[in-house]
C-alpha positions as CSV (number, residue, x, y, z in Angstrom):
1,M,126.2,229.7,57.9
2,K,123.2,232.3,57.3
3,R,123.7,235.5,59.4
4,P,121.3,234.8,61.7
5,D,122.4,231.6,62.9
6,L,126.1,233.1,63.2
7,I,125.4,235.6,65.2
8,L,123.3,233.5,67.8
9,Q,125.9,230.7,67.7
10,T,128.2,233.7,68.2
11,I,126.4,234.9,71.5
12,Q,125.8,231.2,72.5
13,N,129.7,231.1,72.6
14,N,130.2,234.5,74.5
15,P,128.3,235.1,76.9
16,G,127.3,238.8,77.4
17,I,129.1,240.0,73.9
18,H,128.3,243.3,73.3
19,I,128.4,244.4,69.3
20,R,132.1,245.3,68.6
21,G,132.4,241.9,69.9
22,L,129.9,240.6,67.3
23,I,131.7,242.5,64.6
24,A,135.6,241.6,65.9
25,E,134.3,237.5,66.0
26,T,132.1,237.1,63.0
27,S,133.5,240.0,60.8
28,L,130.1,241.2,59.6
29,E,129.5,245.1,59.6
30,N,127.8,246.7,62.1
31,G,124.4,247.6,60.5
32,V,123.9,243.8,59.4
33,I,124.5,242.9,63.2
34,V,122.2,245.5,64.7
35,H,119.3,244.2,62.3
36,Y,120.1,240.6,63.1
37,L,120.3,240.9,67.0
38,E,116.5,243.3,67.1
39,K,115.3,240.2,64.7
40,L,116.2,237.9,67.0
41,E,114.9,239.4,70.2
42,R,111.6,240.0,68.9
43,Q,111.4,236.7,67.8
44,G,112.8,235.4,71.7
45,K,115.8,233.6,70.3
46,I,118.1,235.7,72.6
47,K,118.1,238.2,75.5
48,S,119.5,241.7,76.3
49,K,120.6,244.1,78.9
50,K,121.9,247.5,78.8
51,Y,124.4,248.8,80.7
52,T,125.6,252.4,80.9
53,R,127.7,252.5,77.8
54,Y,127.0,248.5,76.1
55,R,123.9,246.5,75.1
56,R,125.2,242.8,75.8
57,Y,123.7,240.1,74.5
58,Y,122.8,236.4,76.3
59,S,121.2,233.3,74.9
60,L,118.0,231.6,76.3
61,D,119.5,229.4,78.3
62,V,121.1,232.2,80.4
63,G,119.0,233.7,83.9
64,E,118.5,237.4,84.1
65,D,120.1,236.7,87.6
66,E,123.7,235.0,86.1
67,F,124.0,238.8,83.4
68,D,126.0,240.3,86.2
69,I,128.1,237.9,87.1
70,I,129.0,237.0,83.1
71,R,129.4,240.5,83.0
72,N,132.1,241.0,85.3
73,L,133.9,237.6,84.5
74,R,134.3,238.8,80.7
75,K,136.3,241.8,82.2
76,P,140.6,241.1,83.0
77,T,140.7,243.3,86.5
78,K,137.5,241.9,87.9
79,K,138.0,238.2,87.1
80,K,141.0,238.5,88.7
81,I,139.9,239.5,91.7
82,I,137.1,237.5,91.6
83,F,138.4,234.7,91.4
84,Y,141.3,235.7,94.1
85,I,138.0,235.7,96.5
86,I,137.0,232.4,95.7
87,V,140.2,230.6,96.0
88,K,141.4,233.1,99.4
89,G,137.9,232.6,100.8
90,S,137.4,236.9,102.2
91,P,140.7,238.6,101.5
92,S,141.3,242.1,102.7
93,F,142.0,245.3,100.5
94,K,145.6,245.2,100.8
95,E,145.6,241.0,99.4
96,I,143.4,241.3,96.7
97,V,145.6,244.8,95.6
98,S,149.1,242.8,96.2
99,S,147.4,240.0,93.8
100,T,146.5,241.5,91.0
101,G,149.2,243.8,90.7
102,K,146.9,247.0,90.2
103,S,147.0,250.5,91.4
104,P,144.7,250.2,94.8
105,S,142.8,253.1,92.7
106,T,141.9,250.8,90.1
107,I,141.1,247.8,92.7
108,S,138.7,250.5,94.6
109,W,137.1,250.9,91.6
110,N,136.7,247.3,90.2
111,L,135.7,246.7,93.7
112,S,133.2,249.1,94.1
113,E,131.9,248.4,91.0
114,L,131.5,244.4,92.0
115,I,129.8,245.7,94.6
116,K,127.3,247.4,93.1
117,N,126.5,244.5,90.5
118,N,125.6,242.5,93.7
119,V,128.7,239.9,93.0
120,I,130.5,240.8,96.2
121,K,129.8,242.0,99.4
122,K,132.4,243.6,102.0
123,Y,132.5,243.3,105.3
124,K,134.4,243.9,108.5
125,K,136.5,241.9,110.4
126,D,138.1,242.4,113.5
127,S,139.6,246.0,112.4
128,T,139.8,245.0,108.5
129,V,137.9,245.6,105.4
130,C,137.3,242.4,103.6
131,Y,135.4,241.0,100.8
132,K,133.0,237.7,99.7
133,I,131.1,236.7,96.7
134,K,127.5,237.5,97.8
135,N,126.1,234.2,96.6
136,I,128.6,231.7,96.4
137,E,126.1,229.3,94.8
138,L,125.0,231.5,91.7
139,L,128.8,231.7,91.0
140,K,129.3,228.3,91.1
141,H,126.3,227.3,89.3
142,T,126.9,230.0,86.2
143,F,131.1,229.4,86.2
144,Q,130.3,226.1,86.1
145,K,127.6,226.0,83.2
146,E,129.8,228.8,81.2
147,F,133.2,228.2,82.2
148,S,135.1,227.4,78.9
149,K,133.3,230.7,78.0
150,L,134.5,232.7,80.2
151,L,138.0,231.8,80.6
152,D,140.7,233.0,78.0
153,D,143.0,231.2,79.0
154,K,142.2,227.4,80.2
155,K,144.6,227.2,82.5
156,E,144.1,230.6,84.0
157,H,143.6,229.4,87.9
158,S,141.4,226.6,86.7
159,E,143.0,224.2,89.2
160,D,142.7,226.6,92.5
161,I,139.0,227.5,91.5
162,F,137.8,224.3,91.1
163,L,139.3,223.2,94.1
164,A,138.1,226.3,96.1
165,L,134.3,225.9,94.4
């Protein structure tokens, strides 16, 4: 397979991948990957978005409104939080902490990032702070479209998530 085709196929199979991921998946050198990424983007075959530390790459069938959802589903702790919120509907901070096994500070930071990325929203129910998915229809659409690409382990919550969606 030619190098540009290999890179394009890897992006299609791993939406939101960054250069280090492409290096690991393709075994190509950094310079080669950067060259072909620039070429593929100029040709209009892929899209990218620059985040704080990384530029992430997407195939043309991924909408820009899906970028942040995919990006966050690629991160294990954020993915656990999103899945837990999907299954539980509107859990409290305390419930999310106990379900993930992570420290409260780690969960707090991840929740803040998910809010900043417009994936979830925070609200008060009685006197308890709770969280829910901001745009459940967009998340459903993205998740159903990219399901096999976004789960490391296909058994990972899949039954609960599909029932919740």
